[in-house]
N, C-alpha and C positions, 0 to 999 in steps of 0.2 A: 452134284455140288449144291450146297445150300445157298438160296438167294436171300441176302440180308435185307433187301429193300421190301420184301414181301410183307413183313410185319409192320413196317412203316406205312406202307400203302394201306393196309387193312385198318390201321389206327386212324389215318387221315380220312378214309372213307367213313369210318364209324363216327368220327367227329362231325363231318359234314352231314351225315344222315341224321344225327341227333339234332343238329341246329335246324335242319330242314323240317324235321318232325316237330320241333318246338314251334317254329314259325307257323307251320300248318295248324298245329293245335291252337296257337294264339289267335291267328287270323280266320281260321276256317271253322273252328269248333265253338267260338264264343257266341253267345246269344246277344240280341240287341240290348237287353238289360245290362249284360256284362259290359258291353262296349260303352254304354251311357255312364255306368259307374266309373269305368276307367277314365273317360273324358272328364267327368266331374272332378275326379281326384287330381287329374293333371291340371285342370283349370284352377283348382284350389291352391295347388302348389305354386302355379304361376302368379296368382293374386298375392299369396304370401311373399313370394320372391320380390314382386313389385313393391309391396308395402315395406318389406325389409330394406330394399334399395332406397325408397323414398325417405324412410326414417333415417337411414344412414346419411343420405344427402342433406336432410334437414339439420341433423346433428352437426354435420361438417360445416354447413352454412352458418348455423348459429355460433359455432366455435369461431369461424372466421370473422363474423360480425362482432362478436365479443372481443376478439383480439384487436380488431381495428378500432373499436370504441376505446378499449384500454389504451392503445397506442395514441389515439387522438386526445384522450384525456391527459395522458402524460405530456404530450406535446403542448397542449393548451396550458397546463400547469406550469410547464417550463417557460412558455412564452409570457405568461402572466408574471411569473417571478422575475423574468428578465425586464419586463416593462416596469414593474415596481422598482427594480434596482435602478433603471435608467431615470425614472421619474424622481426618485430620491436623490440621485446624483445631480439631476438638473436643478432641483430645488436647492440643493446645497450650493451649486455653482451660482444660482441666482441670488441666494441669500448672501453668499460671500461677496458677489459683485455689488449688491445693494449696500451692504455694510461698508464696503470700501468706498463706494460713491458717496454714501451719507457722511462718512468720515471726512472725505475730501471736501464735500460741500460745507459741513460744519466748520471745518478748519478755515475754509475760505470766508464763510459768513462771519466767524469770530474775528478773523484778521481784518475783513472789510469794516466790520462794526467798530473795532478798535481804531481803525484809521479814521472813520467818520466821526468818532467821538473826539479825536484829537483835532479835528478841524474847528475853526471858529464857529460857534453856535449863534444863531439868530433867534431871538424870541420876540414875538409880537402878539398883542391881544387881538381877539377876533370879536367884532361886534357887527350887528346888522339887523335885518327885519325879515320876518317870515310873512308872506302873503298867500292868500288863496289864489291858485292859478286860474280859476274860472271867473272870479269876481274882482280880484285885486285887493280884497279886504284883508285886514290884519288877522293873523292866526295866533291865538293864545294857547299857551301850554304845549307848544310843540317841543319835542326833545331834540336837542342839538348835540352831536358827538363829533369831536375833532380828533382823528387818529393820526399822529405824526410818527416820525421814525423812532423816537425814544419815549414819547409821552402820549397819553390819552386824556382828553379833557371833556367834560360834559357841561351842558347848560340847558336852559329852558326859556322859551319866549314868554314875554310878559303880556299884559292885557292889550297893549298897543302893538303887539307882534315883535317888538324889539328884543334883542338878546345881547348879552355880553359874556364872553369867555376869556378870562384872564390867561395870558400866555397860551392862547389856543392854537397859535401857529409857531412851531419851533423846529430847529434842526439846522443842518448845514445848508448854505445857500444853494439853491437849485433843486433841493429835495422837495417832495410833495407831502402835504397832509390831505387826508381824505375826510371830507365833512359829510355827515349823514344827518338828515332831518326827517323826523317821523311823528305821526300822530294818528291815533285810531280814526278810521273813516277817510283817511287820505292815503294816497300812494306814497311810498318812501322816495325821498329825493337824495341823491348823492352827487357831489362834485369835488374836484381836486382844487387845492390852493398851493401854489408854488411858494416856497420859503425864499424870501429875498428882502434885502434892506429897503427901507423907504424913508420918506420925509417925516413920517410919524411913527410912533411906537405901536400903532394899531392898524388893522385892516378892516374895511367895511365891505360887507357882502349882503346884498338883498337876495333872498331865496324864496322859492315858492313851493307850495304843495298842491297837487291836483286832487280834487275829491274823487273817491272811488266811484266807478260806474259799473253797470251790469252787462254792458255789451263788450264781448271780446274782439269784435271786428272794427270798432271805432278807433281811428287813428287821431291822436292829439299832438299838435305841434306847438311847443311853448318856447317863447323867447324871453330871456332875462338879460339885463344889461346894466351898465353903470351910469355915472352922472355925466360923462362926456364921451360922445355926443349925448345930449339929453333926450333924444327921441329917435328910436329905431322902429322900423315897421316890419312886421312879419307878413309874408305873402304865401299863399298856396295857389299855384297855377294848376287849375283843374282841367283835365282833358274832357272834352264834351263829345257826344255822339256824332256831331256834324264835323268832326276833325278840327274844331277850333278849341281855344282855351279861354277859361274864365279866371280872372284875377280876383281872389278873395283876400281882402286886406283893408286896412284903415284908409289908405290913399292909393290911387292907381299907380302901378309901377311904371306904366307907359301910357300915352294917349291911346284910345281905342283904335284898332286896326281890323283888317279882315280876319286876322288870325287870333287876335287877343282882345277880349272885352273886359271891362271892369265890372266885377260882380258885387262890390261892396261887402255887405255882411253875409250874402249868400242865402241858402235855404237848407233846412234839415230834411223836410218831408218831400221835396221835389228837387229836380235838377237845380243846382249841381250836387246836391246832397253833401254840401260842405258849408261851414259857417265860421264867421269871425266872432269868437265868443267874448273876447275881452281885449281892449286896447288901452294903452297907458302912455304917459310921458314920464321920463326919469325912472329908471330901474325896471320898468315893466311891472308885471308880466304882460306879454301879448300872447293870446291863446287862440288857435284855430283848430277846428275839428273836421275830419272827414268821416261822415256817418255811414256812407254806403259807397263803395268804390265803383268807378266807371272803368271801362277798358281804356288803357293808355298809360302814359307816363305822367305822374304827378311831380311837380317841382316845388320843394319847400325852400323858400329864400328869405333873406333879410336885406333890407335896403336902409341906407342912412337917410332918415327923413329930415335931418338937420344939415344936409350937405351944403346948404347955401352959406353957412358960416363955420363949418368944420371940415377938416381934410380927410382924405382916405386913410392917412396914417393914424389920425385920431380915432377913426372908425375901427381900424385894426387893433388899437390898444384900448378899446372900450370895455374890456372884460366881458363882452357878450357871450352868453352860453345858450345853445339851442338844445332842446330835449324832444325826443319823439317817443310817444307811448302808443302801444296797441292794447286797448282795454286798460287794465291797471298795471300792465307790464312796461317797464322802461326799456325800450329797445336800444337807445343810443343817446349819449351826451357828447356834444362837440363844442369846443371853445374856439372863438374867432381867432385867438392868437396862434392857433395851430393850422389855420387855413393856408393853402398853398397858392402860389402865383403872386404877381405884383399886386400890392394893395389897391383896391378900388372902392367905389361906393356901393357895390353889390356883392353880397355873399351868398353863394349857392351852397346850401347845407346838405340836403338829401334829395334823392329821386326815388320814387316808388313806382315800379312797373307792375301793372295789374292786367290780368286777363281772366275773365269769367270768375271773378272774385278771389283769385289767387294772386298774391302780390310778392314782389321781390324788392328788398330794400338795398339801396346803394348809398354809401356815405360819400358825397361829393366833396364837401369841405374845401372849397376853392373860391378865390375872387374871380369875378367875371367883368370883362370890359363892357358887356351889353347883355340884355336879357336873352335867354335861350329861345324865347318865343317873341316874335316881333308883331 
C-alpha cells in the first residue's frame, strides 16, 4: 500500500533543511566585514525610518498648528465683527438717547424761557467803583461785563475807578446777573447780582481786583461790603506751633486769652507768616494774606466793627462778599445774605485745614454766636 504522507514529510524535511542551511550560511559563514556591512545597512535604514517618522510628525504638527491658527484667526475676526456691531449699536442707542434728551431739554428751555419772558421784567442800571484789592486805590480802564438772562452789557471804569452800565441789571425778579471785572495784571473777579425792585432805578456795587502774584501757595482773603454797616473787619485766626491762635485783623476780635492773641498786621517773613494787607471803612476792600501755611485749622471770619450802632440784621443785609484766592486762582466767593443760622455780628466764612503744606478748604458760611477760638 502506498503511504500518502511520505511525500509530505519529505517536503517538510527539505524545507526545514533549507532554512537551517540558510541560517547556518548567514550566521556561520559570514566574515566580520560582512557582518559590519549588514549592521551598517540596518542602522542606516533605522536612521532613515526615524527621520521619516520625525518628518511625518513635524508635518502633522505644523498642519495642526496651522489649522489652530486659522481657527483662532476666524474666531478673532468673528469676535471683532461682533464687537464692532455691538459698539455701533451702542453708539446708535446713545445718540438716539442723547438726541431725545436734547430735544426734551430744548423744549423745556424754550418753554421756560417763554414763561420767563412773559413775567414782569425789572431793569435797573448798574454803577459802582473798582478798587485795587491790595491798596484800595481806584482802578482805571477795568472792563466790566454784566450777563443777565436775556441781555449782556459792557462798560469800563473811568480814571476815578467809577463805572456806569445803563440797564446793566435786568430780568424777572429773583433771577441773577453775573458781573465780571477784568484788567491785565489783575486776577479776574466775578460776582452775582440778584434782580429785584428797589427804591431807585440803579444799583451801586463796589468791586475790587487783586494784582497778580507769582506764588501759587499764597492764600488771599478779601472782604468787600456796602455802606451799611459802614465798617466790617476781616480776620484770619492763624494756628500757631504752640497750639494757640493769632488774630490777624484791623481790630482784635476778642481780648487776649491763653488761646487767642491779637497779632495786628502780622508778619510775612516770620511767624505767623500771615499779614493784614489793607483795611478800609465803607465798601472795603479788606485784604489779608497767608504766605506760608502752618499745621492746623485757619479760620477766615468777618465781624461787624460798627455793631455799637448797627444790628445783626443790618450786618446780614450789608451786601458783604468774601473771596478766597490761592495764588491767582479764585477758589470761592461767598455772599453774606446766603449765610446760615440766626443773624449775629460774627460771620464765619471759610476754614482751611493744613498739614505739612497740604490744605483742605471748607466753606463754613454761617453766623456764629461766639468766636470758635476763645
